[in-house]
C-alpha positions in Angstrom: 139.1 156.2 129.4 138.4 159.6 128.1 139.4 159.1 124.7 137.6 155.9 124.5 134.4 157.7 125.5 135.0 160.2 122.9 135.2 157.3 120.0 132.4 155.6 121.4 130.0 158.9 121.1 131.3 159.5 117.3 130.7 155.9 116.5 127.3 155.7 117.9 126.2 158.9 116.2 127.5 156.7 112.9 125.3 153.6 113.7 122.2 156.2 114.1 122.7 157.9 111.2 123.8 155.4 108.6 121.2 154.5 106.2 119.8 151.0 105.6 122.4 149.7 103.2 124.8 151.9 104.1 128.3 151.6 105.3 130.6 153.1 108.4 134.2 153.5 107.6 136.6 154.0 110.4 140.5 154.7 109.6 143.3 155.4 111.9 146.0 157.6 110.4 149.4 158.2 112.8 151.1 161.6 112.1 154.5 162.5 113.7 152.9 164.1 116.5 149.5 163.1 116.7 146.8 160.6 115.8 143.7 160.9 113.3 140.7 158.8 113.7 138.4 159.7 111.2 134.4 158.0 110.9 132.2 158.4 108.1 128.8 156.9 107.2 126.5 157.0 104.5 123.3 158.5 105.4 122.1 161.9 106.7 124.9 164.4 106.0 125.5 167.2 108.4 123.3 170.5 107.4 125.5 173.6 106.3 123.8 175.3 109.2 125.3 172.6 111.4 128.6 172.8 110.0 128.7 176.3 110.7 127.3 176.2 114.1 128.8 172.8 115.6 129.0 171.8 119.1 126.2 174.4 120.3 124.3 172.3 123.4 120.7 171.6 123.5 120.1 172.9 119.9 117.8 170.5 118.3 119.7 168.9 115.3 117.0 166.4 114.2 114.3 164.0 115.0 114.8 160.3 114.8 112.2 157.6 116.1 110.1 160.6 116.9 112.2 161.6 119.5 114.5 164.8 119.8 117.8 165.1 119.5 119.8 167.8 121.2 123.5 167.0 119.8 125.1 166.7 123.1 127.2 163.5 122.4 129.2 165.6 119.6 129.4 168.6 121.9 130.7 166.7 125.1 133.1 164.9 122.8 134.1 168.2 121.7 134.7 169.6 125.4 136.5 166.2 126.5 138.8 166.5 123.1 139.7 169.9 124.1 141.1 168.9 127.6 143.2 166.4 125.8 144.6 169.1 123.4 142.7 167.8 120.6 140.2 168.8 117.9 137.5 167.3 116.0 136.6 168.2 112.6 133.2 167.9 110.7 132.4 167.8 107.1 130.5 166.4 104.3 132.4 164.7 101.7 131.8 161.9 98.8 128.1 161.9 100.1 129.6 161.0 103.7 129.1 162.6 106.9 132.7 162.5 108.3 134.0 163.2 111.7 137.7 163.3 112.4 139.0 163.2 115.7 142.7 164.4 116.0 144.7 164.2 119.5 148.5 164.2 120.1 150.2 161.1 120.7 151.2 161.4 124.1 147.3 161.7 125.2 146.3 158.5 123.6 146.1 155.7 125.9 146.1 152.5 124.5 143.6 149.8 126.1 143.4 146.2 124.4 139.9 145.8 125.3 137.5 146.5 122.2 135.0 149.7 121.9 131.4 148.4 122.6 128.6 151.1 122.0 126.0 151.1 124.6 122.6 149.5 124.4 123.6 148.6 120.4 125.2 145.2 121.0 127.7 146.0 118.1 131.6 145.7 119.1 134.1 147.7 116.9 
């Protein structure tokens, strides 16, 4: 359940930040001892400052639709993934904001249900 929530947070951010005609690209790669889920979107990139000081709670990162956002989704996802002995890596590459989630295979519990983003009506 915790892993599902982490992926939902990252996908929700990608949906919020993708540009009008943009794309969200998701990939899953299985390694010997871990699994990597990478979610990238075209649209707003991470600022260099944010990449250096990521996962600081209550830090205003942007304004969207006239509302301030405080980066709590990524902060909470980072806390949860660390409890699972995993890690999150943020980067900008190929003009895309990219979030990669790495977790040990033993920590991933497969759930046959699809991931549904809250309040978005989009299924993944």
